[in-house]
Every structure is written in structure tokens, then in C-alpha cells.
C-alpha positions in Angstrom: -15.0 102.2 42.4 -17.5 101.9 45.4 -15.8 103.0 48.7 -17.3 99.5 49.9 -15.4 97.7 47.9 -12.2 99.0 48.4 -13.1 98.8 52.0 -13.6 94.9 52.0 -10.6 94.9 49.8 -8.3 96.5 52.2 -9.8 94.8 55.2 -8.8 91.1 53.2 -5.4 92.5 52.3 -4.7 93.7 55.8 -5.4 89.9 57.3 -3.6 88.2 54.4 -0.4 90.4 54.2 -0.5 91.3 58.1 0.6 88.0 59.0 4.0 87.3 58.9 5.0 84.9 55.8 8.5 85.1 53.7 8.2 89.0 52.5 7.8 89.6 56.5 10.5 87.5 57.6 12.7 88.8 55.3 11.9 92.4 56.3 12.4 91.7 59.8 15.9 90.0 59.7 17.4 92.8 57.6 15.8 95.6 59.9 17.4 93.9 62.6 20.9 93.2 61.6 21.0 96.1 59.3 19.0 98.6 61.0 15.9 100.6 59.4 18.3 103.0 57.4 18.6 102.2 53.8 15.9 99.6 54.0 13.6 101.6 51.5 14.9 100.1 48.8 13.7 96.4 49.8 10.4 98.0 50.8 9.9 99.8 47.4 10.9 97.0 45.6 8.2 95.1 47.4 5.4 97.3 46.8 6.3 97.5 43.2 6.1 93.8 42.6 3.0 93.4 44.4 1.4 96.2 42.3 2.6 94.2 39.3 0.9 91.0 40.2 -2.2 93.0 41.3 -2.2 94.8 37.9 -2.0 91.4 36.2 -4.9 90.0 38.2 -7.2 93.2 37.4 -6.1 93.4 33.7 -6.8 89.5 33.1 -3.1 88.9 32.3 -3.0 85.5 33.9 -2.4 83.7 31.0 0.5 86.0 30.1 2.2 85.4 33.5 1.8 81.8 33.1 3.3 82.0 29.7 6.1 83.7 31.2 6.4 80.8 34.1 10.0 80.0 33.6 10.9 83.5 34.0 9.3 83.9 37.2 10.7 80.3 38.2 14.0 81.9 37.5 13.7 85.1 39.4 12.2 83.2 42.4 15.3 81.0 42.9 17.5 83.9 42.0 16.1 85.5 44.9 16.0 82.5 47.2 19.7 82.1 46.5 20.2 85.9 47.6 18.3 85.4 50.6 20.6 82.8 51.4 23.5 84.8 51.1 21.9 87.4 53.4 21.5 84.7 55.6 25.2 83.6 55.4 26.6 87.1 55.9 24.0 87.9 58.7 25.1 84.3 60.7 28.8 85.0 60.7 28.6 89.3 60.7 31.0 91.0 63.2 29.9 92.3 66.5 29.6 95.9 66.3 28.3 98.4 68.7 28.4 101.8 67.5 26.5 103.8 70.1 23.8 104.9 68.0 26.0 105.4 64.7 24.1 104.9 61.2 24.9 101.5 60.4 26.6 100.4 57.1 23.8 99.8 54.7 23.8 97.4 51.8 23.9 98.5 48.3 20.4 100.0 47.1 20.1 98.4 44.0 21.0 95.0 45.7 18.4 95.4 48.3 15.8 96.7 45.6 16.5 93.5 43.4 16.4 91.3 46.5 12.8 92.9 47.2 11.7 91.9 43.7 12.8 88.9 43.7 11.1 87.9 47.0 8.1 89.4 45.5 8.0 88.4 41.9 9.0 84.9 43.2 6.0 84.4 44.7 3.1 84.1 42.0 0.7 82.9 44.8 0.4 86.8 45.3 -1.4 87.2 41.9 -3.7 83.5 42.7 -4.4 85.6 46.3 -5.8 88.6 44.1 -7.6 86.6 41.2 -9.5 84.9 43.8 -10.4 87.9 45.9 -11.2 90.7 43.5 -13.8 88.7 41.8 -15.7 88.3 44.6 -16.0 92.2 45.3 -15.6 93.7 41.8 -16.6 93.2 38.2 -12.9 92.7 36.8 -14.2 93.3 33.2 -15.7 97.0 34.2 -12.6 98.0 36.2 -11.6 101.3 34.3 -8.1 103.1 34.5 -9.6 105.1 37.6 -10.5 101.9 39.2 -6.9 99.9 38.8 -5.5 103.2 40.5 -8.1 103.1 43.2 -7.3 99.4 44.1 -3.4 99.9 43.8 -3.3 103.2 45.9 -5.2 100.9 48.6 -3.1 98.4 48.3 -0.3 100.5 48.6 -1.4 102.3 51.7 -2.4 99.2 53.1 1.0 97.4 52.3 3.0 100.5 53.4 1.2 100.4 56.6 1.9 96.9 57.5 5.4 96.9 56.3 6.5 100.1 58.3 4.8 98.7 61.5 6.9 95.9 60.9 9.8 97.7 60.3 9.6 99.9 63.4 8.6 97.0 65.6 12.2 95.4 64.6 14.0 98.7 64.6 13.1 98.9 68.5 13.8 95.7 69.2 17.5 96.3 67.9 18.0 98.9 70.2 17.6 97.2 73.0 20.4 94.9 72.0 23.5 96.6 74.3 25.8 93.7 74.6 27.9 92.0 72.2 26.5 88.5 72.8 23.0 89.9 72.3 23.8 91.6 69.5 25.5 88.1 68.1 22.3 86.3 69.0 20.3 88.7 67.5 22.2 88.3 64.2 22.2 84.4 64.3 18.2 84.6 65.2 17.9 86.8 61.7 20.1 84.7 59.8 17.9 81.8 60.8 14.7 83.8 59.8 16.0 84.8 56.5 16.9 81.0 55.8 13.6 80.0 56.6 12.1 82.9 54.7 14.1 81.6 51.6 12.7 78.0 52.3 9.3 79.1 52.1 9.8 80.9 48.9 11.6 78.3 47.3 8.8 75.5 48.2 5.8 77.8 47.0 
């Protein structure tokens, strides 16, 4: 695949994915309340979910995705329910100042499931790829190597964006030095998480 096409794809994805949305909101809220340690399963699930949507768009499987519409609806609302549960936990979380000790982490499997639900519950991701890709490449001529190049480009862009947001959230969390500040951050994060759930539910 031409490098120009990959650069255009990367640039468009950078703009679209870099702006705060439900996925970024959920990620930031998770880091603000639980720290950056243990957030990798959530990130990995988001990236895998994006790769699934990209693959469906590249290989012309939108019709199959449409036939599984009910399944994706179920996944979406399971994800919404879990995000609301996390928001509730954040709101009522006890204030604990650990002086640099590693925070307790949630189950890796639960975080992975939440990340998948957030991403697969948003079919507009595939719509974005379906709208963008035909403008820069011939989807009928995409080979396995071309798909790998697109997927790798997508992963690099998303990793850069998500890790940057993770770093910013972790840095903000470090400045919280009083119980009052920690409680306020927890409740702001709970509101952000609930907002992310609402945004996903209405899509």
C-alpha cells in the first residue's frame, strides 16, 4: 500500500480519535481513580475492538455486522451497565492516600470486557472507517499485507493517543494530595464515566 495513503489514514484517524469521546472519557476516569497500573487490559481491548471494526470495513463485511446488529446492541448495553457500575463505585470510593504505593487494581478480565464493550458497542467506529477508507484506497484491491499495514498504522496512532491521555490523567492524579481533592477527583471521574455511558447508550 502506498505510504501516502497510510499517512492520510493516520492523519484522519489522529484527528477523529484524538478528540475526547466516550472511550477516552472512560479511560481517563479509570486512570484518575485507579492509577495507570492495570489499565493495559482496558487499552488492549479497545485496540482489539477497533481492529475488529476496521477489519469488517476493509473486508466488506458490513452486511454481516448489520445482521449481528442485535448482538452488538446487547454488547453495547452490557458495556453501558458496567460503566455505570464503575461510576457508582468511583462516586462512593473511600479516600485513600497511599504515598506512592501501587493502587489496588480491578480484575484484568473485567477491565478487558469493559474495553471491548465500550468499543464493540459503538458501531459508528465502523461507519467512520467505511466513510474514510474508500476515499483513500481501493477496498476491492486490498491484500492481506495491505490489511496488516492499515491495522498496524491504526494501532500505532491509537496507542499514541491513548497512552498520551493515560499519562495526562496519571499526572493529574499525582497532584491530588488531600482527602478532599481525592474525593472531588473521584466524583468528577464518576460523572465523566456516567457521561461516557450515556453517550454510548444514545449512539
